[in-house]
CHARMM internal coordinates of N, CA and C (Angstrom, degrees):
IC EDIT
DIST 1 N 1 CA 1.4591
DIST 1 CA 1 C 1.5295
ANGL 1 N 1 CA 1 C 110.49
DIST 1 C 2 N 1.3318
ANGL 1 CA 1 C 2 N 115.81
DIHE 1 N 1 CA 1 C 2 N -37.03
DIST 2 N 2 CA 1.4607
ANGL 1 C 2 N 2 CA 119.55
DIHE 1 CA 1 C 2 N 2 CA -178.04
DIST 2 CA 2 C 1.5284
ANGL 2 N 2 CA 2 C 110.89
DIHE 1 C 2 N 2 CA 2 C -64.32
DIST 2 C 3 N 1.3338
ANGL 2 CA 2 C 3 N 116.92
DIHE 2 N 2 CA 2 C 3 N -43.31
DIST 3 N 3 CA 1.4593
ANGL 2 C 3 N 3 CA 119.24
DIHE 2 CA 2 C 3 N 3 CA -178.14
DIST 3 CA 3 C 1.5329
ANGL 3 N 3 CA 3 C 111.31
DIHE 2 C 3 N 3 CA 3 C -70.25
DIST 3 C 4 N 1.3198
ANGL 3 CA 3 C 4 N 118.51
DIHE 3 N 3 CA 3 C 4 N -32.74
DIST 4 N 4 CA 1.4613
ANGL 3 C 4 N 4 CA 121.46
DIHE 3 CA 3 C 4 N 4 CA 177.21
DIST 4 CA 4 C 1.5262
ANGL 4 N 4 CA 4 C 110.64
DIHE 3 C 4 N 4 CA 4 C -65.45
DIST 4 C 5 N 1.3093
ANGL 4 CA 4 C 5 N 116.99
DIHE 4 N 4 CA 4 C 5 N -45.25
DIST 5 N 5 CA 1.4644
ANGL 4 C 5 N 5 CA 120.11
DIHE 4 CA 4 C 5 N 5 CA 179.98
DIST 5 CA 5 C 1.5320
ANGL 5 N 5 CA 5 C 110.78
DIHE 4 C 5 N 5 CA 5 C -68.28
DIST 5 C 6 N 1.3119
ANGL 5 CA 5 C 6 N 117.26
DIHE 5 N 5 CA 5 C 6 N -34.58
DIST 6 N 6 CA 1.4601
ANGL 5 C 6 N 6 CA 120.21
DIHE 5 CA 5 C 6 N 6 CA 176.50
DIST 6 CA 6 C 1.5244
ANGL 6 N 6 CA 6 C 110.73
DIHE 5 C 6 N 6 CA 6 C -64.83
DIST 6 C 7 N 1.3230
ANGL 6 CA 6 C 7 N 116.97
DIHE 6 N 6 CA 6 C 7 N -41.59
DIST 7 N 7 CA 1.4662
ANGL 6 C 7 N 7 CA 120.52
DIHE 6 CA 6 C 7 N 7 CA 178.51
DIST 7 CA 7 C 1.5243
ANGL 7 N 7 CA 7 C 111.16
DIHE 6 C 7 N 7 CA 7 C -66.32
DIST 7 C 8 N 1.3164
ANGL 7 CA 7 C 8 N 118.57
DIHE 7 N 7 CA 7 C 8 N -39.89
DIST 8 N 8 CA 1.4630
ANGL 7 C 8 N 8 CA 121.58
DIHE 7 CA 7 C 8 N 8 CA 176.70
DIST 8 CA 8 C 1.5267
ANGL 8 N 8 CA 8 C 109.75
DIHE 7 C 8 N 8 CA 8 C -62.14
DIST 8 C 9 N 1.3180
ANGL 8 CA 8 C 9 N 116.30
DIHE 8 N 8 CA 8 C 9 N -42.77
DIST 9 N 9 CA 1.4571
ANGL 8 C 9 N 9 CA 121.47
DIHE 8 CA 8 C 9 N 9 CA -179.67
DIST 9 CA 9 C 1.5394
ANGL 9 N 9 CA 9 C 111.02
DIHE 8 C 9 N 9 CA 9 C -63.66
DIST 9 C 10 N 1.3242
ANGL 9 CA 9 C 10 N 116.38
DIHE 9 N 9 CA 9 C 10 N -47.75
DIST 10 N 10 CA 1.4611
ANGL 9 C 10 N 10 CA 120.59
DIHE 9 CA 9 C 10 N 10 CA -178.15
DIST 10 CA 10 C 1.5264
ANGL 10 N 10 CA 10 C 111.07
DIHE 9 C 10 N 10 CA 10 C -67.54
DIST 10 C 11 N 1.3236
ANGL 10 CA 10 C 11 N 117.08
DIHE 10 N 10 CA 10 C 11 N -46.31
DIST 11 N 11 CA 1.4671
ANGL 10 C 11 N 11 CA 120.03
DIHE 10 CA 10 C 11 N 11 CA -179.06
DIST 11 CA 11 C 1.5263
ANGL 11 N 11 CA 11 C 111.43
DIHE 10 C 11 N 11 CA 11 C -64.35
DIST 11 C 12 N 1.3233
ANGL 11 CA 11 C 12 N 117.16
DIHE 11 N 11 CA 11 C 12 N -39.59
DIST 12 N 12 CA 1.4599
ANGL 11 C 12 N 12 CA 120.09
DIHE 11 CA 11 C 12 N 12 CA 176.81
DIST 12 CA 12 C 1.5173
ANGL 12 N 12 CA 12 C 111.99
DIHE 11 C 12 N 12 CA 12 C -61.94
DIST 12 C 13 N 1.3223
ANGL 12 CA 12 C 13 N 116.25
DIHE 12 N 12 CA 12 C 13 N -40.35
DIST 13 N 13 CA 1.4683
ANGL 12 C 13 N 13 CA 119.77
DIHE 12 CA 12 C 13 N 13 CA -179.99
DIST 13 CA 13 C 1.5240
ANGL 13 N 13 CA 13 C 111.59
DIHE 12 C 13 N 13 CA 13 C -69.29
DIST 13 C 14 N 1.3321
ANGL 13 CA 13 C 14 N 117.58
DIHE 13 N 13 CA 13 C 14 N -39.59
DIST 14 N 14 CA 1.4682
ANGL 13 C 14 N 14 CA 120.68
DIHE 13 CA 13 C 14 N 14 CA 179.36
DIST 14 CA 14 C 1.5244
ANGL 14 N 14 CA 14 C 110.41
DIHE 13 C 14 N 14 CA 14 C -65.94
DIST 14 C 15 N 1.3226
ANGL 14 CA 14 C 15 N 116.84
DIHE 14 N 14 CA 14 C 15 N -44.07
DIST 15 N 15 CA 1.4654
ANGL 14 C 15 N 15 CA 120.21
DIHE 14 CA 14 C 15 N 15 CA 178.20
DIST 15 CA 15 C 1.5319
ANGL 15 N 15 CA 15 C 110.14
DIHE 14 C 15 N 15 CA 15 C -63.64
DIST 15 C 16 N 1.3241
ANGL 15 CA 15 C 16 N 116.96
DIHE 15 N 15 CA 15 C 16 N -38.66
DIST 16 N 16 CA 1.4625
ANGL 15 C 16 N 16 CA 120.14
DIHE 15 CA 15 C 16 N 16 CA 178.46
DIST 16 CA 16 C 1.5307
ANGL 16 N 16 CA 16 C 111.08
DIHE 15 C 16 N 16 CA 16 C -63.90
DIST 16 C 17 N 1.3211
ANGL 16 CA 16 C 17 N 117.40
DIHE 16 N 16 CA 16 C 17 N -41.22
DIST 17 N 17 CA 1.4623
ANGL 16 C 17 N 17 CA 119.96
DIHE 16 CA 16 C 17 N 17 CA 177.69
DIST 17 CA 17 C 1.5298
ANGL 17 N 17 CA 17 C 111.62
DIHE 16 C 17 N 17 CA 17 C -62.98
DIST 17 C 18 N 1.3227
ANGL 17 CA 17 C 18 N 116.90
DIHE 17 N 17 CA 17 C 18 N -45.07
DIST 18 N 18 CA 1.4640
ANGL 17 C 18 N 18 CA 120.44
DIHE 17 CA 17 C 18 N 18 CA 179.93
DIST 18 CA 18 C 1.5259
ANGL 18 N 18 CA 18 C 111.69
DIHE 17 C 18 N 18 CA 18 C -66.14
DIST 18 C 19 N 1.3308
ANGL 18 CA 18 C 19 N 116.76
DIHE 18 N 18 CA 18 C 19 N -43.61
DIST 19 N 19 CA 1.4647
ANGL 18 C 19 N 19 CA 119.93
DIHE 18 CA 18 C 19 N 19 CA -179.90
DIST 19 CA 19 C 1.5246
ANGL 19 N 19 CA 19 C 111.14
DIHE 18 C 19 N 19 CA 19 C -68.16
DIST 19 C 20 N 1.3212
ANGL 19 CA 19 C 20 N 117.53
DIHE 19 N 19 CA 19 C 20 N -34.77
DIST 20 N 20 CA 1.4606
ANGL 19 C 20 N 20 CA 120.48
DIHE 19 CA 19 C 20 N 20 CA 177.00
DIST 20 CA 20 C 1.5186
ANGL 20 N 20 CA 20 C 111.32
DIHE 19 C 20 N 20 CA 20 C -65.20
DIST 20 C 21 N 1.3253
ANGL 20 CA 20 C 21 N 116.39
DIHE 20 N 20 CA 20 C 21 N -40.66
DIST 21 N 21 CA 1.4604
ANGL 20 C 21 N 21 CA 119.96
DIHE 20 CA 20 C 21 N 21 CA 176.55
DIST 21 CA 21 C 1.5234
ANGL 21 N 21 CA 21 C 110.53
DIHE 20 C 21 N 21 CA 21 C -64.42
DIST 21 C 22 N 1.3294
ANGL 21 CA 21 C 22 N 116.68
DIHE 21 N 21 CA 21 C 22 N -41.62
DIST 22 N 22 CA 1.4640
ANGL 21 C 22 N 22 CA 120.37
DIHE 21 CA 21 C 22 N 22 CA 178.38
DIST 22 CA 22 C 1.5192
ANGL 22 N 22 CA 22 C 111.23
DIHE 21 C 22 N 22 CA 22 C -64.48
DIST 22 C 23 N 1.3229
ANGL 22 CA 22 C 23 N 117.19
DIHE 22 N 22 CA 22 C 23 N -41.66
DIST 23 N 23 CA 1.4705
ANGL 22 C 23 N 23 CA 120.41
DIHE 22 CA 22 C 23 N 23 CA 179.71
DIST 23 CA 23 C 1.5244
ANGL 23 N 23 CA 23 C 110.88
DIHE 22 C 23 N 23 CA 23 C -62.85
DIST 23 C 24 N 1.3349
ANGL 23 CA 23 C 24 N 116.46
DIHE 23 N 23 CA 23 C 24 N -36.63
DIST 24 N 24 CA 1.4642
ANGL 23 C 24 N 24 CA 118.84
DIHE 23 CA 23 C 24 N 24 CA 178.73
DIST 24 CA 24 C 1.5255
ANGL 24 N 24 CA 24 C 111.82
DIHE 23 C 24 N 24 CA 24 C -71.75
DIST 24 C 25 N 1.3239
ANGL 24 CA 24 C 25 N 117.26
DIHE 24 N 24 CA 24 C 25 N -27.00
DIST 25 N 25 CA 1.4608
ANGL 24 C 25 N 25 CA 119.55
DIHE 24 CA 24 C 25 N 25 CA -175.96
DIST 25 CA 25 C 1.5294
ANGL 25 N 25 CA 25 C 112.64
DIHE 24 C 25 N 25 CA 25 C -84.07
DIST 25 C 26 N 1.3463
ANGL 25 CA 25 C 26 N 118.13
DIHE 25 N 25 CA 25 C 26 N -21.96
DIST 26 N 26 CA 1.4573
ANGL 25 C 26 N 26 CA 120.65
DIHE 25 CA 25 C 26 N 26 CA 178.87
DIST 26 CA 26 C 1.5203
ANGL 26 N 26 CA 26 C 110.59
DIHE 25 C 26 N 26 CA 26 C -87.01
DIST 26 C 27 N 1.3129
ANGL 26 CA 26 C 27 N 115.79
DIHE 26 N 26 CA 26 C 27 N 154.06
DIST 27 N 27 CA 1.4631
ANGL 26 C 27 N 27 CA 121.23
DIHE 26 CA 26 C 27 N 27 CA -179.89
DIST 27 CA 27 C 1.5307
ANGL 27 N 27 CA 27 C 110.44
DIHE 26 C 27 N 27 CA 27 C -67.26
DIST 27 C 28 N 1.3145
ANGL 27 CA 27 C 28 N 115.61
DIHE 27 N 27 CA 27 C 28 N 136.23
DIST 28 N 28 CA 1.4578
ANGL 27 C 28 N 28 CA 120.98
DIHE 27 CA 27 C 28 N 28 CA -179.28
DIST 28 CA 28 C 1.5298
ANGL 28 N 28 CA 28 C 109.44
DIHE 27 C 28 N 28 CA 28 C -63.33
DIST 28 C 29 N 1.3215
ANGL 28 CA 28 C 29 N 115.89
DIHE 28 N 28 CA 28 C 29 N 132.82
DIST 29 N 29 CA 1.4530
ANGL 28 C 29 N 29 CA 121.26
DIHE 28 CA 28 C 29 N 29 CA -179.64
DIST 29 CA 29 C 1.5205
ANGL 29 N 29 CA 29 C 113.30
DIHE 28 C 29 N 29 CA 29 C 98.90
DIST 29 C 30 N 1.3401
ANGL 29 CA 29 C 30 N 117.37
DIHE 29 N 29 CA 29 C 30 N -14.20
DIST 30 N 30 CA 1.4625
ANGL 29 C 30 N 30 CA 119.60
DIHE 29 CA 29 C 30 N 30 CA 179.77
DIST 30 CA 30 C 1.5267
ANGL 30 N 30 CA 30 C 110.02
DIHE 29 C 30 N 30 CA 30 C -78.35
DIST 30 C 31 N 1.3076
ANGL 30 CA 30 C 31 N 115.49
DIHE 30 N 30 CA 30 C 31 N 163.02
DIST 31 N 31 CA 1.4602
ANGL 30 C 31 N 31 CA 120.51
DIHE 30 CA 30 C 31 N 31 CA 179.37
DIST 31 CA 31 C 1.5119
ANGL 31 N 31 CA 31 C 112.56
DIHE 30 C 31 N 31 CA 31 C -66.28
DIST 31 C 32 N 1.3308
ANGL 31 CA 31 C 32 N 116.86
DIHE 31 N 31 CA 31 C 32 N -35.92
DIST 32 N 32 CA 1.4571
ANGL 31 C 32 N 32 CA 120.55
DIHE 31 CA 31 C 32 N 32 CA 179.30
DIST 32 CA 32 C 1.5276
ANGL 32 N 32 CA 32 C 111.27
DIHE 31 C 32 N 32 CA 32 C -67.68
DIST 32 C 33 N 1.3278
ANGL 32 CA 32 C 33 N 116.92
DIHE 32 N 32 CA 32 C 33 N -37.63
DIST 33 N 33 CA 1.4603
ANGL 32 C 33 N 33 CA 120.70
DIHE 32 CA 32 C 33 N 33 CA 177.58
DIST 33 CA 33 C 1.5291
ANGL 33 N 33 CA 33 C 110.13
DIHE 32 C 33 N 33 CA 33 C -63.20
DIST 33 C 34 N 1.3159
ANGL 33 CA 33 C 34 N 115.49
DIHE 33 N 33 CA 33 C 34 N -42.25
DIST 34 N 34 CA 1.4627
ANGL 33 C 34 N 34 CA 120.18
DIHE 33 CA 33 C 34 N 34 CA 179.83
DIST 34 CA 34 C 1.5288
ANGL 34 N 34 CA 34 C 111.47
DIHE 33 C 34 N 34 CA 34 C -66.29
DIST 34 C 35 N 1.3297
ANGL 34 CA 34 C 35 N 116.63
DIHE 34 N 34 CA 34 C 35 N -42.98
DIST 35 N 35 CA 1.4672
ANGL 34 C 35 N 35 CA 120.09
DIHE 34 CA 34 C 35 N 35 CA 179.60
DIST 35 CA 35 C 1.5262
ANGL 35 N 35 CA 35 C 111.19
DIHE 34 C 35 N 35 CA 35 C -65.15
DIST 35 C 36 N 1.3281
ANGL 35 CA 35 C 36 N 116.49
DIHE 35 N 35 CA 35 C 36 N -42.81
DIST 36 N 36 CA 1.4645
ANGL 35 C 36 N 36 CA 119.49
DIHE 35 CA 35 C 36 N 36 CA 178.94
DIST 36 CA 36 C 1.5248
ANGL 36 N 36 CA 36 C 110.88
DIHE 35 C 36 N 36 CA 36 C -65.36
DIST 36 C 37 N 1.3220
ANGL 36 CA 36 C 37 N 116.95
DIHE 36 N 36 CA 36 C 37 N -35.50
DIST 37 N 37 CA 1.4526
ANGL 36 C 37 N 37 CA 120.26
DIHE 36 CA 36 C 37 N 37 CA 177.09
DIST 37 CA 37 C 1.5168
ANGL 37 N 37 CA 37 C 112.98
DIHE 36 C 37 N 37 CA 37 C -66.16
DIST 37 C 38 N 1.3271
ANGL 37 CA 37 C 38 N 116.26
DIHE 37 N 37 CA 37 C 38 N -37.67
DIST 38 N 38 CA 1.4767
ANGL 37 C 38 N 38 CA 119.70
DIHE 37 CA 37 C 38 N 38 CA 177.22
DIST 38 CA 38 C 1.5251
ANGL 38 N 38 CA 38 C 111.04
DIHE 37 C 38 N 38 CA 38 C -67.60
DIST 38 C 39 N 1.3321
ANGL 38 CA 38 C 39 N 116.85
DIHE 38 N 38 CA 38 C 39 N -42.42
DIST 39 N 39 CA 1.4656
ANGL 38 C 39 N 39 CA 120.44
DIHE 38 CA 38 C 39 N 39 CA 177.05
DIST 39 CA 39 C 1.5218
ANGL 39 N 39 CA 39 C 109.77
DIHE 38 C 39 N 39 CA 39 C -62.26
DIST 39 C 40 N 1.3204
ANGL 39 CA 39 C 40 N 117.57
DIHE 39 N 39 CA 39 C 40 N -41.44
DIST 40 N 40 CA 1.4623
ANGL 39 C 40 N 40 CA 122.07
DIHE 39 CA 39 C 40 N 40 CA 177.51
DIST 40 CA 40 C 1.5210
ANGL 40 N 40 CA 40 C 110.81
DIHE 39 C 40 N 40 CA 40 C -58.64
DIST 40 C 41 N 1.3272
ANGL 40 CA 40 C 41 N 116.23
DIHE 40 N 40 CA 40 C 41 N -48.88
DIST 41 N 41 CA 1.4721
ANGL 40 C 41 N 41 CA 120.38
DIHE 40 CA 40 C 41 N 41 CA -176.97
DIST 41 CA 41 C 1.5237
ANGL 41 N 41 CA 41 C 111.75
DIHE 40 C 41 N 41 CA 41 C -63.46
DIST 41 C 42 N 1.3178
ANGL 41 CA 41 C 42 N 116.87
DIHE 41 N 41 CA 41 C 42 N -46.23
DIST 42 N 42 CA 1.4626
ANGL 41 C 42 N 42 CA 120.34
DIHE 41 CA 41 C 42 N 42 CA -177.03
DIST 42 CA 42 C 1.5269
ANGL 42 N 42 CA 42 C 110.88
DIHE 41 C 42 N 42 CA 42 C -67.63
DIST 42 C 43 N 1.3265
ANGL 42 CA 42 C 43 N 117.44
DIHE 42 N 42 CA 42 C 43 N -43.26
DIST 43 N 43 CA 1.4637
ANGL 42 C 43 N 43 CA 119.15
DIHE 42 CA 42 C 43 N 43 CA -178.92
DIST 43 CA 43 C 1.5248
ANGL 43 N 43 CA 43 C 111.48
DIHE 42 C 43 N 43 CA 43 C -68.62
DIST 43 C 44 N 1.3253
ANGL 43 CA 43 C 44 N 117.82
DIHE 43 N 43 CA 43 C 44 N -33.58
DIST 44 N 44 CA 1.4594
ANGL 43 C 44 N 44 CA 120.20
DIHE 43 CA 43 C 44 N 44 CA 177.01
DIST 44 CA 44 C 1.5295
ANGL 44 N 44 CA 44 C 110.89
DIHE 43 C 44 N 44 CA 44 C -68.71
DIST 44 C 45 N 1.3165
ANGL 44 CA 44 C 45 N 116.81
DIHE 44 N 44 CA 44 C 45 N -36.67
DIST 45 N 45 CA 1.4682
ANGL 44 C 45 N 45 CA 119.89
DIHE 44 CA 44 C 45 N 45 CA 175.76
DIST 45 CA 45 C 1.5271
ANGL 45 N 45 CA 45 C 111.27
DIHE 44 C 45 N 45 CA 45 C -65.83
DIST 45 C 46 N 1.3361
ANGL 45 CA 45 C 46 N 117.89
DIHE 45 N 45 CA 45 C 46 N -38.43
DIST 46 N 46 CA 1.4690
ANGL 45 C 46 N 46 CA 120.82
DIHE 45 CA 45 C 46 N 46 CA 176.90
DIST 46 CA 46 C 1.5221
ANGL 46 N 46 CA 46 C 111.00
DIHE 45 C 46 N 46 CA 46 C -63.79
DIST 46 C 47 N 1.3283
ANGL 46 CA 46 C 47 N 116.88
DIHE 46 N 46 CA 46 C 47 N -43.68
DIST 47 N 47 CA 1.4633
ANGL 46 C 47 N 47 CA 120.43
DIHE 46 CA 46 C 47 N 47 CA 178.97
DIST 47 CA 47 C 1.5276
ANGL 47 N 47 CA 47 C 110.79
DIHE 46 C 47 N 47 CA 47 C -64.05
DIST 47 C 48 N 1.3135
ANGL 47 CA 47 C 48 N 116.63
DIHE 47 N 47 CA 47 C 48 N -41.51
DIST 48 N 48 CA 1.4604
ANGL 47 C 48 N 48 CA 120.20
DIHE 47 CA 47 C 48 N 48 CA 179.81
DIST 48 CA 48 C 1.5257
ANGL 48 N 48 CA 48 C 111.25
DIHE 47 C 48 N 48 CA 48 C -67.43
DIST 48 C 49 N 1.3233
ANGL 48 CA 48 C 49 N 117.29
DIHE 48 N 48 CA 48 C 49 N -40.11
DIST 49 N 49 CA 1.4655
ANGL 48 C 49 N 49 CA 120.43
DIHE 48 CA 48 C 49 N 49 CA 179.35
DIST 49 CA 49 C 1.5277
ANGL 49 N 49 CA 49 C 111.18
DIHE 48 C 49 N 49 CA 49 C -65.41
DIST 49 C 50 N 1.3267
ANGL 49 CA 49 C 50 N 116.82
DIHE 49 N 49 CA 49 C 50 N -42.20
DIST 50 N 50 CA 1.4676
ANGL 49 C 50 N 50 CA 119.77
DIHE 49 CA 49 C 50 N 50 CA 178.36
DIST 50 CA 50 C 1.5246
ANGL 50 N 50 CA 50 C 110.89
DIHE 49 C 50 N 50 CA 50 C -65.07
DIST 50 C 51 N 1.3286
ANGL 50 CA 50 C 51 N 117.01
DIHE 50 N 50 CA 50 C 51 N -41.30
DIST 51 N 51 CA 1.4620
ANGL 50 C 51 N 51 CA 120.20
DIHE 50 CA 50 C 51 N 51 CA 178.12
DIST 51 CA 51 C 1.5175
ANGL 51 N 51 CA 51 C 112.53
DIHE 50 C 51 N 51 CA 51 C -64.93
DIST 51 C 52 N 1.3214
ANGL 51 CA 51 C 52 N 116.08
DIHE 51 N 51 CA 51 C 52 N -39.32
DIST 52 N 52 CA 1.4640
ANGL 51 C 52 N 52 CA 120.21
DIHE 51 CA 51 C 52 N 52 CA 177.78
DIST 52 CA 52 C 1.5157
ANGL 52 N 52 CA 52 C 111.38
DIHE 51 C 52 N 52 CA 52 C -65.67
DIST 52 C 53 N 1.3311
ANGL 52 CA 52 C 53 N 116.61
DIHE 52 N 52 CA 52 C 53 N -42.43
DIST 53 N 53 CA 1.4636
ANGL 52 C 53 N 53 CA 120.72
DIHE 52 CA 52 C 53 N 53 CA 178.87
DIST 53 CA 53 C 1.5274
ANGL 53 N 53 CA 53 C 110.40
DIHE 52 C 53 N 53 CA 53 C -61.64
DIST 53 C 54 N 1.3322
ANGL 53 CA 53 C 54 N 116.36
DIHE 53 N 53 CA 53 C 54 N -44.33
DIST 54 N 54 CA 1.4675
ANGL 53 C 54 N 54 CA 119.26
DIHE 53 CA 53 C 54 N 54 CA 179.82
DIST 54 CA 54 C 1.5210
ANGL 54 N 54 CA 54 C 111.32
DIHE 53 C 54 N 54 CA 54 C -64.84
DIST 54 C 55 N 1.3230
ANGL 54 CA 54 C 55 N 117.08
DIHE 54 N 54 CA 54 C 55 N -38.45
DIST 55 N 55 CA 1.4614
ANGL 54 C 55 N 55 CA 120.07
DIHE 54 CA 54 C 55 N 55 CA -178.33
DIST 55 CA 55 C 1.5152
ANGL 55 N 55 CA 55 C 111.79
DIHE 54 C 55 N 55 CA 55 C -68.54
DIST 55 C 56 N 1.3247
ANGL 55 CA 55 C 56 N 117.00
DIHE 55 N 55 CA 55 C 56 N -34.72
DIST 56 N 56 CA 1.4698
ANGL 55 C 56 N 56 CA 119.98
DIHE 55 CA 55 C 56 N 56 CA -176.46
DIST 56 CA 56 C 1.5219
ANGL 56 N 56 CA 56 C 111.92
DIHE 55 C 56 N 56 CA 56 C -84.77
DIST 56 C 57 N 1.3403
ANGL 56 CA 56 C 57 N 117.68
DIHE 56 N 56 CA 56 C 57 N -46.39
DIST 57 N 57 CA 1.4647
ANGL 56 C 57 N 57 CA 120.38
DIHE 56 CA 56 C 57 N 57 CA -168.83
DIST 57 CA 57 C 1.5294
ANGL 57 N 57 CA 57 C 114.46
DIHE 56 C 57 N 57 CA 57 C -103.68
DIST 57 C 58 N 1.3011
ANGL 57 CA 57 C 58 N 119.29
DIHE 57 N 57 CA 57 C 58 N -32.35
DIST 58 N 58 CA 1.4558
ANGL 57 C 58 N 58 CA 119.87
DIHE 57 CA 57 C 58 N 58 CA -174.64
DIST 58 CA 58 C 1.5195
ANGL 58 N 58 CA 58 C 111.72
DIHE 57 C 58 N 58 CA 58 C -92.25
DIST 58 C 59 N 1.3060
ANGL 58 CA 58 C 59 N 118.09
DIHE 58 N 58 CA 58 C 59 N -47.77
DIST 59 N 59 CA 1.4579
ANGL 58 C 59 N 59 CA 122.17
DIHE 58 CA 58 C 59 N 59 CA 179.11
DIST 59 CA 59 C 1.5238
ANGL 59 N 59 CA 59 C 109.81
DIHE 58 C 59 N 59 CA 59 C -125.70
DIST 59 C 60 N 1.3106
ANGL 59 CA 59 C 60 N 117.18
DIHE 59 N 59 CA 59 C 60 N 71.27
DIST 60 N 60 CA 1.4715
ANGL 59 C 60 N 60 CA 117.79
DIHE 59 CA 59 C 60 N 60 CA -178.22
DIST 60 CA 60 C 1.5323
ANGL 60 N 60 CA 60 C 111.83
DIHE 59 C 60 N 60 CA 60 C -68.77
DIST 60 C 61 N 1.2959
ANGL 60 CA 60 C 61 N 116.00
DIHE 60 N 60 CA 60 C 61 N 143.34
DIST 61 N 61 CA 1.4630
ANGL 60 C 61 N 61 CA 122.00
DIHE 60 CA 60 C 61 N 61 CA 176.77
DIST 61 CA 61 C 1.5250
ANGL 61 N 61 CA 61 C 108.09
DIHE 60 C 61 N 61 CA 61 C -98.06
DIST 61 C 62 N 1.3027
ANGL 61 CA 61 C 62 N 114.75
DIHE 61 N 61 CA 61 C 62 N 95.06
DIST 62 N 62 CA 1.4541
ANGL 61 C 62 N 62 CA 119.99
DIHE 61 CA 61 C 62 N 62 CA -178.39
DIST 62 CA 62 C 1.5213
ANGL 62 N 62 CA 62 C 109.70
DIHE 61 C 62 N 62 CA 62 C -93.54
DIST 62 C 63 N 1.3014
ANGL 62 CA 62 C 63 N 115.76
DIHE 62 N 62 CA 62 C 63 N 130.31
DIST 63 N 63 CA 1.4645
ANGL 62 C 63 N 63 CA 119.82
DIHE 62 CA 62 C 63 N 63 CA 176.43
DIST 63 CA 63 C 1.5194
ANGL 63 N 63 CA 63 C 108.71
DIHE 62 C 63 N 63 CA 63 C -78.86
DIST 63 C 64 N 1.3176
ANGL 63 CA 63 C 64 N 116.32
DIHE 63 N 63 CA 63 C 64 N 127.57
DIST 64 N 64 CA 1.4750
ANGL 63 C 64 N 64 CA 119.38
DIHE 63 CA 63 C 64 N 64 CA -179.53
DIST 64 CA 64 C 1.5038
ANGL 64 N 64 CA 64 C 110.50
DIHE 63 C 64 N 64 CA 64 C -121.98
END
COOR INIT
IC SEED 1 N 1 CA 1 C
IC BUILD
């Protein structure tokens, strides 16, 4: 489970970086800019959700 969540986190972040670069390279208001922005948002949310899940359930930081 740990390696699956790590792969989701890494792949989501890589896709977000690529889509963010694409969104910046397309003209604002174009269909491609909008599509790249949606891919960026969704992939960043997937990476954040996987990271949050790992932080809470797999490697919790317990204060002792």
